[in-house]
C-alpha positions as CSV (number, residue, x, y, z in Angstrom):
1,M,-66.2,95.3,-31.3
2,L,-66.3,96.6,-27.8
3,N,-64.5,100.1,-27.9
4,S,-62.3,98.9,-30.7
5,T,-61.0,100.6,-33.6
6,P,-63.2,100.4,-36.4
7,P,-62.0,97.8,-38.9
8,T,-62.1,98.3,-42.6
9,P,-65.9,97.5,-43.7
10,F,-66.4,94.2,-45.1
11,H,-67.3,95.3,-48.6
12,Q,-64.2,97.0,-48.9
13,N,-62.2,93.8,-49.2
14,G,-63.3,91.5,-51.8
15,T,-61.9,88.2,-50.3
16,E,-63.9,85.0,-50.0
17,K,-63.2,85.1,-46.1
18,V,-64.6,88.6,-45.6
19,E,-67.7,87.7,-47.9
20,I,-68.3,84.8,-45.4
21,G,-68.1,87.2,-42.5
22,N,-70.2,89.4,-44.2
23,R,-73.1,86.7,-44.7
24,L,-73.0,85.9,-41.1
25,W,-73.8,89.6,-40.2
26,R,-76.6,89.5,-42.9
27,Y,-78.4,86.3,-41.9
28,M,-77.5,85.9,-38.1
29,A,-77.7,89.3,-36.8
30,P,-81.1,89.4,-37.5
31,V,-82.1,86.5,-35.4
32,I,-80.1,87.6,-32.6
33,F,-81.5,90.9,-32.8
34,F,-85.0,90.0,-32.7
35,T,-84.3,87.3,-30.0
36,G,-82.8,89.7,-27.8
37,L,-85.6,92.3,-28.6
38,I,-88.4,90.2,-27.8
39,G,-86.7,88.4,-24.6
40,N,-85.7,91.7,-23.1
41,A,-89.1,93.2,-23.8
42,I,-90.5,89.8,-21.8
43,I,-88.2,90.5,-19.1
44,L,-89.4,94.2,-18.8
45,L,-93.1,93.2,-18.8
46,V,-92.6,90.4,-16.2
47,M,-90.5,92.5,-13.8
48,R,-93.1,95.2,-13.7
49,R,-95.9,92.8,-12.7
50,K,-97.0,93.5,-8.8
51,R,-95.6,90.2,-7.8
52,M,-92.2,90.9,-9.1
53,G,-91.7,94.6,-8.7
54,H,-91.0,95.0,-5.1
55,T,-87.6,93.7,-4.8
56,S,-84.0,94.9,-5.6
57,T,-83.7,91.8,-8.0
58,S,-86.5,93.0,-10.1
59,L,-85.4,96.5,-10.4
60,Y,-81.8,95.6,-11.3
61,L,-83.0,93.1,-13.9
62,R,-85.2,95.8,-15.4
63,F,-81.9,98.1,-15.9
64,I,-80.0,95.3,-17.3
65,A,-82.8,94.4,-19.8
66,T,-83.0,98.1,-20.7
67,A,-79.1,98.4,-21.1
68,D,-79.3,95.1,-23.3
69,L,-81.8,96.5,-25.5
70,L,-79.9,99.7,-26.2
71,V,-76.8,97.7,-27.0
72,L,-78.6,95.6,-29.5
73,V,-79.8,98.8,-31.0
74,F,-77.0,101.0,-31.3
75,G,-74.7,98.0,-31.8
76,M,-76.2,95.6,-34.2
77,I,-78.2,97.8,-36.3
78,P,-75.2,99.9,-37.7
79,E,-73.4,96.7,-38.2
80,W,-76.0,95.0,-40.0
81,L,-76.8,97.8,-42.3
82,E,-73.0,98.1,-43.2
83,A,-72.6,94.4,-43.9
84,S,-75.8,94.3,-45.9
85,D,-74.4,97.4,-48.1
86,I,-77.2,99.6,-47.4
87,V,-75.4,102.4,-45.4
88,I,-72.4,103.0,-43.4
89,F,-73.5,105.1,-40.7
90,K,-70.1,106.1,-39.1
91,T,-68.8,107.2,-42.5
92,L,-71.6,109.7,-43.6
93,H,-69.7,112.7,-41.5
94,P,-67.1,112.8,-38.8
95,A,-69.8,113.8,-36.4
96,T,-71.8,110.5,-37.1
97,C,-68.3,108.5,-36.9
98,K,-67.9,110.2,-33.1
99,I,-71.6,109.5,-32.0
100,E,-72.1,106.0,-33.1
101,K,-68.7,105.0,-31.3
102,F,-70.1,107.1,-28.3
103,A,-73.3,105.6,-28.0
104,H,-72.2,102.2,-28.6
105,Y,-69.3,102.3,-26.1
106,S,-71.4,103.7,-23.2
107,V,-74.2,101.5,-23.4
108,N,-72.0,98.4,-23.6
109,D,-70.2,99.5,-20.5
110,T,-73.2,100.4,-18.8
111,A,-74.9,96.8,-19.4
112,T,-71.5,95.2,-18.2
113,W,-71.4,97.3,-15.0
114,F,-75.0,96.9,-14.3
115,L,-74.4,93.2,-13.9
116,V,-71.6,93.9,-11.7
117,A,-73.8,96.0,-9.5
118,F,-76.6,93.4,-9.6
119,S,-73.9,90.6,-8.7
120,F,-72.6,92.8,-5.7
121,D,-76.3,93.5,-4.3
122,R,-77.0,89.6,-4.3
123,F,-73.8,89.1,-2.6
124,I,-74.8,91.6,0.2
125,A,-78.3,90.1,0.4
126,V,-76.9,86.7,1.1
127,K,-73.7,87.3,3.0
128,F,-75.0,90.4,5.1
129,P,-78.6,90.2,5.0
130,L,-79.0,92.6,7.9
131,H,-77.4,95.2,5.7
132,K,-79.8,94.6,2.6
133,K,-82.2,97.3,3.8
134,V,-79.5,99.8,3.6
135,F,-77.9,98.7,0.3
136,G,-80.8,97.5,-1.4
137,T,-83.4,100.1,-1.4
138,A,-85.0,101.3,-4.7
139,R,-83.6,104.8,-4.2
140,R,-80.2,103.5,-3.4
141,I,-80.4,101.2,-6.6
142,K,-81.6,103.9,-8.9
143,S,-78.8,106.2,-7.8
144,I,-76.2,103.5,-8.0
145,C,-77.3,102.7,-11.7
146,T,-77.4,106.5,-12.6
147,A,-73.9,106.8,-11.5
148,I,-72.9,104.0,-13.7
149,V,-74.5,105.5,-16.7
150,L,-72.6,108.9,-16.0
151,L,-69.3,107.1,-15.3
152,S,-69.7,105.2,-18.5
153,M,-70.3,108.4,-20.7
154,A,-67.4,110.0,-18.8
155,K,-65.1,107.2,-19.7
156,N,-65.9,107.3,-23.4
157,I,-66.3,111.0,-23.8
158,E,-62.7,111.0,-25.2
159,V,-64.0,109.5,-28.9
160,F,-65.2,113.0,-29.7
161,W,-61.6,113.9,-30.0
162,T,-59.9,110.4,-30.7
163,R,-62.3,109.3,-33.5
164,G,-62.9,111.1,-36.7
165,F,-62.1,110.4,-40.5
166,E,-59.0,108.5,-41.0
167,R,-57.5,108.7,-44.7
168,V,-56.6,105.3,-46.2
169,N,-55.3,105.3,-49.7
170,E,-57.9,107.6,-51.5
171,D,-60.9,106.8,-49.0
172,Y,-61.8,108.0,-45.8
173,R,-62.9,105.8,-43.1
174,C,-64.3,106.4,-39.3
175,G,-60.8,105.9,-37.3
176,S,-57.9,107.7,-35.9
177,P,-57.5,111.2,-37.5
178,T,-53.7,111.5,-36.4
179,Q,-50.9,109.4,-35.9
180,K,-50.5,110.3,-32.3
181,I,-54.2,109.3,-31.7
182,L,-53.5,106.1,-34.0
183,N,-50.8,105.2,-31.5
184,Y,-53.1,105.8,-28.5
185,N,-55.8,103.9,-30.0
186,K,-53.7,101.0,-30.8
187,N,-51.2,100.8,-27.8
188,V,-52.8,102.3,-24.7
189,R,-56.8,102.0,-25.2
190,P,-57.0,98.4,-25.8
191,Y,-55.8,97.7,-22.5
192,L,-57.7,100.1,-20.7
193,V,-60.8,98.7,-22.0
194,F,-59.8,95.3,-21.3
195,T,-59.1,96.2,-17.6
196,L,-62.4,98.3,-17.0
197,A,-64.6,96.2,-19.4
198,V,-63.5,92.7,-19.1
199,A,-61.1,92.0,-16.4
200,V,-62.6,93.9,-13.4
201,P,-66.3,93.0,-14.0
202,L,-65.1,89.4,-14.4
203,L,-63.3,89.3,-11.2
204,V,-66.3,91.0,-9.4
205,I,-68.7,88.8,-10.8
206,S,-67.0,85.7,-10.4
207,S,-66.0,86.6,-6.7
208,C,-69.6,87.3,-5.7
209,N,-71.2,84.3,-7.3
210,L,-68.6,81.9,-5.3
211,A,-69.1,83.8,-2.3
212,I,-73.0,83.4,-2.7
213,I,-73.0,79.7,-3.5
214,W,-70.5,79.0,-0.7
215,T,-72.4,81.2,1.9
216,L,-75.7,79.5,0.9
217,Y,-74.3,75.9,1.4
218,R,-73.1,76.6,4.7
219,Q,-76.8,78.0,5.6
220,K,-78.2,74.4,5.5
221,T,-79.5,73.5,8.8
222,P,-79.9,69.9,9.8
223,T,-82.2,70.3,12.8
224,T,-85.9,68.6,12.9
225,A,-87.1,71.9,14.3
226,N,-86.1,74.0,11.0
227,V,-86.8,71.5,8.6
228,G,-89.1,73.9,6.6
229,K,-86.6,76.5,6.7
230,S,-83.9,74.1,5.6
231,Q,-85.9,73.0,2.6
232,S,-86.6,76.6,1.5
233,R,-83.1,77.6,1.8
234,T,-82.0,74.3,-0.2
235,R,-84.5,75.5,-2.8
236,I,-83.0,79.1,-2.8
237,M,-79.5,77.8,-3.0
238,T,-80.4,75.6,-5.9
239,Q,-81.8,78.1,-7.9
240,M,-79.1,80.9,-7.0
241,T,-76.4,78.3,-7.9
242,L,-77.8,77.6,-11.2
243,M,-78.5,81.5,-11.8
244,C,-74.9,82.5,-10.9
245,V,-73.2,79.7,-12.8
246,S,-75.4,80.2,-16.0
247,V,-75.0,84.1,-15.9
248,S,-71.3,84.3,-15.4
249,F,-70.6,81.1,-17.7
250,A,-72.6,83.0,-20.3
251,F,-70.8,86.3,-19.8
252,I,-67.3,84.8,-20.0
253,I,-67.9,82.5,-22.9
254,C,-69.5,85.6,-24.9
255,I,-67.2,88.2,-24.3
256,T,-63.9,86.7,-24.0
257,P,-63.3,85.9,-27.8
258,T,-63.9,89.5,-28.5
259,F,-61.4,90.9,-26.3
260,V,-58.9,88.2,-27.6
261,M,-59.4,89.4,-31.0
262,Y,-59.4,93.2,-29.8
263,I,-55.8,92.6,-28.3
264,G,-54.5,90.8,-31.2
265,K,-55.9,92.9,-33.7
266,Q,-52.6,94.8,-34.7
267,Y,-51.1,91.5,-35.4
268,W,-54.0,89.5,-37.1
269,R,-55.9,91.9,-39.0
270,D,-54.0,91.3,-42.1
271,R,-54.8,87.6,-41.9
272,D,-57.6,85.9,-44.2
273,W,-59.4,84.5,-41.3
274,Y,-59.4,87.7,-39.2
275,D,-62.8,89.1,-40.5
276,V,-64.7,85.8,-40.2
277,A,-63.4,85.3,-36.6
278,K,-64.3,88.8,-35.9
279,A,-67.7,88.5,-37.3
280,V,-68.2,85.3,-34.8
281,S,-66.7,87.1,-32.0
282,N,-68.9,90.2,-32.3
283,Q,-72.0,88.3,-32.7
284,L,-71.2,86.1,-29.6
285,L,-71.0,89.4,-27.8
286,Y,-74.5,90.5,-28.8
287,V,-75.6,86.9,-27.9
288,N,-74.6,87.8,-24.4
289,N,-77.1,90.8,-24.6
290,S,-80.0,88.4,-26.2
291,I,-80.1,85.1,-23.9
292,N,-80.6,86.5,-20.4
293,F,-84.4,85.7,-20.8
294,F,-83.7,82.2,-21.4
295,L,-81.5,82.1,-18.4
296,Y,-83.9,83.4,-16.1
297,F,-86.6,81.2,-17.5
298,A,-84.5,78.0,-17.1
299,T,-83.1,78.9,-13.6
300,G,-85.7,81.0,-12.1
301,T,-88.8,79.3,-10.6
302,K,-90.8,82.3,-10.0
303,F,-89.9,84.2,-13.2
304,R,-91.0,81.3,-15.1
305,I,-94.2,81.1,-13.4
306,E,-94.8,84.8,-13.9
307,V,-94.3,84.2,-17.8
308,F,-97.0,81.5,-17.6
309,V,-99.2,83.8,-16.1
310,L,-98.4,86.7,-18.4
311,F,-99.2,84.8,-21.4
312,G,-101.3,82.1,-20.3
313,G,-103.2,83.2,-17.3
314,R,-103.1,81.3,-14.0
315,R,-105.0,78.2,-15.4
316,Q,-102.2,77.5,-17.8
317,I,-99.6,77.4,-15.1
318,P,-98.1,73.7,-15.0
319,V,-98.7,71.5,-11.9
320,V,-95.1,71.4,-11.6
321,C,-94.6,75.2,-11.6
322,R,-97.5,75.7,-9.0
323,T,-96.2,73.3,-6.4
324,S,-92.3,73.5,-6.8
325,V,-92.4,77.2,-5.1
326,P,-94.8,78.2,-2.3
327,T,-97.0,81.1,-2.9
328,E,-96.9,84.2,-0.9
329,T,-100.1,83.2,1.1
330,S,-98.7,79.8,1.9
331,V,-95.4,81.1,2.9
332,Q,-97.2,83.7,5.3
333,M,-99.3,80.8,6.7
334,R,-96.3,78.8,7.3
335,T,-94.6,81.4,8.8
336,S,-97.2,82.3,11.2
337,R,-97.3,78.9,12.6
338,Q,-93.5,78.6,12.8
339,S,-93.4,82.1,14.5
340,S,-95.4,80.9,17.7
341,S,-92.0,80.5,19.3
342,P,-90.1,83.7,19.4
343,R,-86.6,81.8,18.8
344,T,-88.1,79.9,15.6
345,G,-89.5,83.2,14.4
346,L,-86.3,85.2,14.8
347,L,-84.4,82.2,12.9
348,N,-86.8,82.0,10.0
349,G,-86.7,85.8,9.5
350,G,-83.5,85.6,7.4
351,S,-85.1,83.1,5.2
352,R,-87.8,84.8,4.1
353,K,-85.9,87.9,3.6
354,L,-83.7,85.6,1.2
355,S,-86.7,84.4,-0.6
356,Q,-88.1,87.7,-1.3
357,H,-84.8,88.9,-3.0
358,F,-83.9,85.6,-4.9
359,L,-87.0,83.6,-6.1
């Protein structure tokens, strides 16, 4: 579905398999859409809270949540309207064909590369904490995200001349207007998209996450004098490991089937099972844009606490959550006691920086 040549709309083929795919879109898409809409909205609310709004992590998560919302709007809504036989937006006019594809492709690429940038930011914070203030400033992050948006738009600007009405028998559909463009869309563009939207992001995300896990593992200190620091780093390592694995695993699982279908489309599109498999793989892609709230809630203790505070007030926070992660006041008090020795204060400085960025 990502950056792919549009298939024949579901309702134009009367086979039973196509109808199954059609029903999947009609009944499952609203569930995925509203789950993602609510979840990403909560992420934005939580990350704008005072306790969460002063770190590079919270800033990146806001950008990612915004991009995910746009993916759901520009991707799921047109697909659902088409599958429900309400309106096929991309066939209303050649201009709507180009605009829909450009918007959808651009926000999808933006969401993917926001995740890449976030992974690299966390890698710098863990591997090179002394350089974090250079690469992790709010101004620098906003510049990086702005550049990602502009580059994503530049990458997909070609759809304004490679997309248009394609005549099929006596009908027109949104596709490739000429044979030359059709050859490009079938034989060249799929591999460009696979490289820039899947292979490179997966490589960077996986490499950064593995490096983070390994670095945090090696930072464990067994000395008695630094027990507090060791325990704090152990908590950080556990949470970061779970977060890295869950985000990477979800990304790989949800995006891979879509691109397998995408690459094999020219060989499989006439098979009876193709439309059903495509509907499932496309919805898995949108699941990736809808489940981040649950991943953050499951793996981020501080995020979980802020959700309870946001909806239930401080009195409703479970005891386990209140005691599992130290508050800012307790961290400052413990730090002041440990900082009585200049050497101890220096050693614990890196741990405090990591805590601010990752808990």
